[in-house]
ChimeraX commands (.cxc) that place a marker at each C-alpha (Angstrom):
marker #1 position 15.79,-0.93,-10.92 radius 0.5
marker #1 position 13.26,-2.09,-8.26 radius 0.5
marker #1 position 10.11,-4.45,-9.35 radius 0.5
marker #1 position 7.13,-4.41,-7.00 radius 0.5
marker #1 position 4.68,-7.15,-7.18 radius 0.5
marker #1 position 1.31,-6.86,-5.13 radius 0.5
marker #1 position -0.73,-9.94,-4.31 radius 0.5
marker #1 position -3.57,-10.81,-1.66 radius 0.5
marker #1 position -6.23,-9.01,-3.29 radius 0.5
marker #1 position -9.49,-10.44,-3.60 radius 0.5
marker #1 position -13.41,-10.59,-3.26 radius 0.5
marker #1 position -14.51,-10.10,0.34 radius 0.5
marker #1 position -17.80,-9.11,2.26 radius 0.5
marker #1 position -18.25,-6.13,4.36 radius 0.5
marker #1 position -16.49,-6.47,7.69 radius 0.5
marker #1 position -14.03,-9.24,6.18 radius 0.5
marker #1 position -10.14,-8.94,6.27 radius 0.5
marker #1 position -7.53,-9.18,3.54 radius 0.5
marker #1 position -3.54,-9.01,3.70 radius 0.5
marker #1 position -2.13,-7.49,0.84 radius 0.5
marker #1 position 1.58,-8.14,0.20 radius 0.5
marker #1 position 4.24,-6.31,-1.84 radius 0.5
marker #1 position 7.13,-8.12,-2.70 radius 0.5
marker #1 position 10.26,-6.21,-4.19 radius 0.5
marker #1 position 13.29,-7.50,-6.50 radius 0.5
marker #1 position 15.89,-6.06,-7.57 radius 0.5
marker #1 position 17.19,-3.59,-4.75 radius 0.5
marker #1 position 16.75,-4.15,-0.92 radius 0.5
marker #1 position 13.69,-2.35,0.56 radius 0.5
marker #1 position 15.63,-1.23,3.62 radius 0.5
marker #1 position 16.50,2.08,1.76 radius 0.5
marker #1 position 13.00,3.11,0.51 radius 0.5
marker #1 position 9.94,4.91,2.27 radius 0.5
marker #1 position 7.19,2.37,1.08 radius 0.5
marker #1 position 3.22,3.15,0.56 radius 0.5
marker #1 position 0.03,1.65,-0.54 radius 0.5
marker #1 position -2.01,4.22,-2.71 radius 0.5
marker #1 position -5.40,3.07,-4.03 radius 0.5
marker #1 position -7.79,3.99,-7.02 radius 0.5
marker #1 position -11.50,3.49,-7.41 radius 0.5
marker #1 position -13.07,3.57,-10.82 radius 0.5
marker #1 position -13.61,7.30,-11.77 radius 0.5
marker #1 position -11.54,8.67,-9.08 radius 0.5
marker #1 position -8.24,9.93,-8.86 radius 0.5
marker #1 position -5.20,7.75,-6.94 radius 0.5
marker #1 position -5.63,8.27,-3.15 radius 0.5
marker #1 position -3.03,7.67,-0.46 radius 0.5
marker #1 position -3.58,4.85,2.00 radius 0.5
marker #1 position -0.98,3.72,4.08 radius 0.5
marker #1 position 2.97,4.60,4.37 radius 0.5
marker #1 position 5.91,3.77,6.54 radius 0.5
marker #1 position 9.26,4.67,7.03 radius 0.5
marker #1 position 12.43,2.97,5.51 radius 0.5
marker #1 position 13.53,1.78,9.21 radius 0.5
marker #1 position 9.62,0.56,9.47 radius 0.5
marker #1 position 9.43,2.63,12.99 radius 0.5
marker #1 position 7.13,5.54,11.79 radius 0.5
marker #1 position 3.95,4.51,10.29 radius 0.5
marker #1 position 1.12,6.76,8.53 radius 0.5
marker #1 position -2.69,6.47,7.64 radius 0.5
marker #1 position -5.74,8.07,5.88 radius 0.5
marker #1 position -8.16,9.28,7.87 radius 0.5
marker #1 position -10.27,6.99,6.07 radius 0.5
marker #1 position -8.43,3.79,7.21 radius 0.5
marker #1 position -6.53,4.69,10.50 radius 0.5
marker #1 position -7.32,2.22,12.73 radius 0.5
marker #1 position -8.57,-0.40,10.28 radius 0.5
marker #1 position -5.79,-0.87,7.93 radius 0.5
marker #1 position -1.84,-2.00,9.45 radius 0.5
marker #1 position 1.28,-1.27,7.34 radius 0.5
marker #1 position 4.11,-3.22,8.18 radius 0.5
marker #1 position 7.81,-3.96,6.38 radius 0.5
marker #1 position 9.55,-7.11,6.69 radius 0.5
marker #1 position 13.36,-5.58,5.33 radius 0.5
marker #1 position 14.75,-9.20,5.37 radius 0.5
marker #1 position 11.91,-10.52,3.23 radius 0.5
marker #1 position 11.90,-7.42,1.29 radius 0.5
marker #1 position 8.21,-7.07,1.55 radius 0.5
marker #1 position 5.89,-4.80,2.90 radius 0.5
marker #1 position 2.14,-5.72,3.85 radius 0.5
marker #1 position -0.78,-3.86,4.41 radius 0.5
marker #1 position -3.40,-5.86,6.89 radius 0.5
marker #1 position -7.08,-4.66,6.37 radius 0.5
marker #1 position -9.85,-5.22,8.98 radius 0.5
marker #1 position -13.52,-4.33,8.81 radius 0.5
marker #1 position -13.55,-3.73,5.29 radius 0.5
marker #1 position -16.15,-1.55,3.80 radius 0.5
marker #1 position -17.52,-1.10,0.26 radius 0.5
marker #1 position -15.86,1.83,-0.41 radius 0.5
marker #1 position -12.66,0.50,0.21 radius 0.5
marker #1 position -13.09,-1.35,-3.20 radius 0.5
marker #1 position -10.17,-0.38,-5.25 radius 0.5
marker #1 position -7.13,-1.34,-7.15 radius 0.5
marker #1 position -4.51,-1.00,-4.23 radius 0.5
marker #1 position -0.89,-0.09,-5.54 radius 0.5
marker #1 position 2.24,-0.63,-3.68 radius 0.5
marker #1 position 5.09,2.34,-4.36 radius 0.5
marker #1 position 8.47,2.57,-2.94 radius 0.5
marker #1 position 10.50,6.03,-3.22 radius 0.5
marker #1 position 14.06,6.77,-1.82 radius 0.5
marker #1 position 12.53,9.75,0.10 radius 0.5
marker #1 position 10.70,9.82,3.25 radius 0.5
marker #1 position 7.30,8.63,4.22 radius 0.5
marker #1 position 5.79,11.96,4.24 radius 0.5
marker #1 position 7.66,13.12,0.88 radius 0.5
marker #1 position 6.16,9.75,-0.61 radius 0.5
marker #1 position 2.45,10.57,0.63 radius 0.5
marker #1 position 2.57,14.05,-0.87 radius 0.5
marker #1 position 4.30,13.36,-4.50 radius 0.5
marker #1 position 2.28,13.49,-7.58 radius 0.5
marker #1 position 2.17,9.72,-8.78 radius 0.5
marker #1 position 4.52,10.53,-11.98 radius 0.5
marker #1 position 7.36,11.47,-9.30 radius 0.5
marker #1 position 7.24,8.28,-7.12 radius 0.5
marker #1 position 10.15,6.06,-7.99 radius 0.5
marker #1 position 8.88,2.70,-8.29 radius 0.5
marker #1 position 4.92,1.52,-8.65 radius 0.5
marker #1 position 3.79,-2.34,-8.37 radius 0.5
marker #1 position 0.82,-3.29,-10.92 radius 0.5
marker #1 position -1.87,-2.93,-8.79 radius 0.5
marker #1 position -4.05,-5.74,-6.74 radius 0.5
marker #1 position -8.13,-5.65,-7.20 radius 0.5
marker #1 position -9.95,-5.27,-3.45 radius 0.5
marker #1 position -13.93,-5.44,-3.70 radius 0.5
marker #1 position -15.52,-5.57,-0.72 radius 0.5
marker #1 position -19.41,-6.51,-1.55 radius 0.5
marker #1 position -22.24,-4.90,0.58 radius 0.5
marker link #1:1,2 radius 0.2
marker link #1:2,3 radius 0.2
marker link #1:3,4 radius 0.2
marker link #1:4,5 radius 0.2
marker link #1:5,6 radius 0.2
marker link #1:6,7 radius 0.2
marker link #1:7,8 radius 0.2
marker link #1:8,9 radius 0.2
marker link #1:9,10 radius 0.2
marker link #1:10,11 radius 0.2
marker link #1:11,12 radius 0.2
marker link #1:12,13 radius 0.2
marker link #1:13,14 radius 0.2
marker link #1:14,15 radius 0.2
marker link #1:15,16 radius 0.2
marker link #1:16,17 radius 0.2
marker link #1:17,18 radius 0.2
marker link #1:18,19 radius 0.2
marker link #1:19,20 radius 0.2
marker link #1:20,21 radius 0.2
marker link #1:21,22 radius 0.2
marker link #1:22,23 radius 0.2
marker link #1:23,24 radius 0.2
marker link #1:24,25 radius 0.2
marker link #1:25,26 radius 0.2
marker link #1:26,27 radius 0.2
marker link #1:27,28 radius 0.2
marker link #1:28,29 radius 0.2
marker link #1:29,30 radius 0.2
marker link #1:30,31 radius 0.2
marker link #1:31,32 radius 0.2
marker link #1:32,33 radius 0.2
marker link #1:33,34 radius 0.2
marker link #1:34,35 radius 0.2
marker link #1:35,36 radius 0.2
marker link #1:36,37 radius 0.2
marker link #1:37,38 radius 0.2
marker link #1:38,39 radius 0.2
marker link #1:39,40 radius 0.2
marker link #1:40,41 radius 0.2
marker link #1:41,42 radius 0.2
marker link #1:42,43 radius 0.2
marker link #1:43,44 radius 0.2
marker link #1:44,45 radius 0.2
marker link #1:45,46 radius 0.2
marker link #1:46,47 radius 0.2
marker link #1:47,48 radius 0.2
marker link #1:48,49 radius 0.2
marker link #1:49,50 radius 0.2
marker link #1:50,51 radius 0.2
marker link #1:51,52 radius 0.2
marker link #1:52,53 radius 0.2
marker link #1:53,54 radius 0.2
marker link #1:54,55 radius 0.2
marker link #1:55,56 radius 0.2
marker link #1:56,57 radius 0.2
marker link #1:57,58 radius 0.2
marker link #1:58,59 radius 0.2
marker link #1:59,60 radius 0.2
marker link #1:60,61 radius 0.2
marker link #1:61,62 radius 0.2
marker link #1:62,63 radius 0.2
marker link #1:63,64 radius 0.2
marker link #1:64,65 radius 0.2
marker link #1:65,66 radius 0.2
marker link #1:66,67 radius 0.2
marker link #1:67,68 radius 0.2
marker link #1:68,69 radius 0.2
marker link #1:69,70 radius 0.2
marker link #1:70,71 radius 0.2
marker link #1:71,72 radius 0.2
marker link #1:72,73 radius 0.2
marker link #1:73,74 radius 0.2
marker link #1:74,75 radius 0.2
marker link #1:75,76 radius 0.2
marker link #1:76,77 radius 0.2
marker link #1:77,78 radius 0.2
marker link #1:78,79 radius 0.2
marker link #1:79,80 radius 0.2
marker link #1:80,81 radius 0.2
marker link #1:81,82 radius 0.2
marker link #1:82,83 radius 0.2
marker link #1:83,84 radius 0.2
marker link #1:84,85 radius 0.2
marker link #1:85,86 radius 0.2
marker link #1:86,87 radius 0.2
marker link #1:87,88 radius 0.2
marker link #1:88,89 radius 0.2
marker link #1:89,90 radius 0.2
marker link #1:90,91 radius 0.2
marker link #1:91,92 radius 0.2
marker link #1:92,93 radius 0.2
marker link #1:93,94 radius 0.2
marker link #1:94,95 radius 0.2
marker link #1:95,96 radius 0.2
marker link #1:96,97 radius 0.2
marker link #1:97,98 radius 0.2
marker link #1:98,99 radius 0.2
marker link #1:99,100 radius 0.2
marker link #1:100,101 radius 0.2
marker link #1:101,102 radius 0.2
marker link #1:102,103 radius 0.2
marker link #1:103,104 radius 0.2
marker link #1:104,105 radius 0.2
marker link #1:105,106 radius 0.2
marker link #1:106,107 radius 0.2
marker link #1:107,108 radius 0.2
marker link #1:108,109 radius 0.2
marker link #1:109,110 radius 0.2
marker link #1:110,111 radius 0.2
marker link #1:111,112 radius 0.2
marker link #1:112,113 radius 0.2
marker link #1:113,114 radius 0.2
marker link #1:114,115 radius 0.2
marker link #1:115,116 radius 0.2
marker link #1:116,117 radius 0.2
marker link #1:117,118 radius 0.2
marker link #1:118,119 radius 0.2
marker link #1:119,120 radius 0.2
marker link #1:120,121 radius 0.2
marker link #1:121,122 radius 0.2
marker link #1:122,123 radius 0.2
marker link #1:123,124 radius 0.2
marker link #1:124,125 radius 0.2
marker link #1:125,126 radius 0.2
marker link #1:126,127 radius 0.2
view
């Protein structure tokens, strides 16, 4: 069993930055593909970024590519999402996910098929 706890969300002005963290307990993250997803009010959960178990390969949605960076520290059992140049449309609850498949598979899985989810952290970007 893996428990994921996100932190780092908050209120920021457009153009600002935030860094989200996702700390895992229970098992090492070194064998898991990890991802960040988000859900805005009234919308479905959507993919944001993913990283392979090794940390070598990263994947981004077109809406965040060039602004967000995902990274993984297996020694600290932590995944990060550095968010730059935030926009009001980035406002959502951000969820961390872990899956024993590959990152490309994680991206395409329906939410109920993902192995583990965190509880989410709110990010609000004001204009």
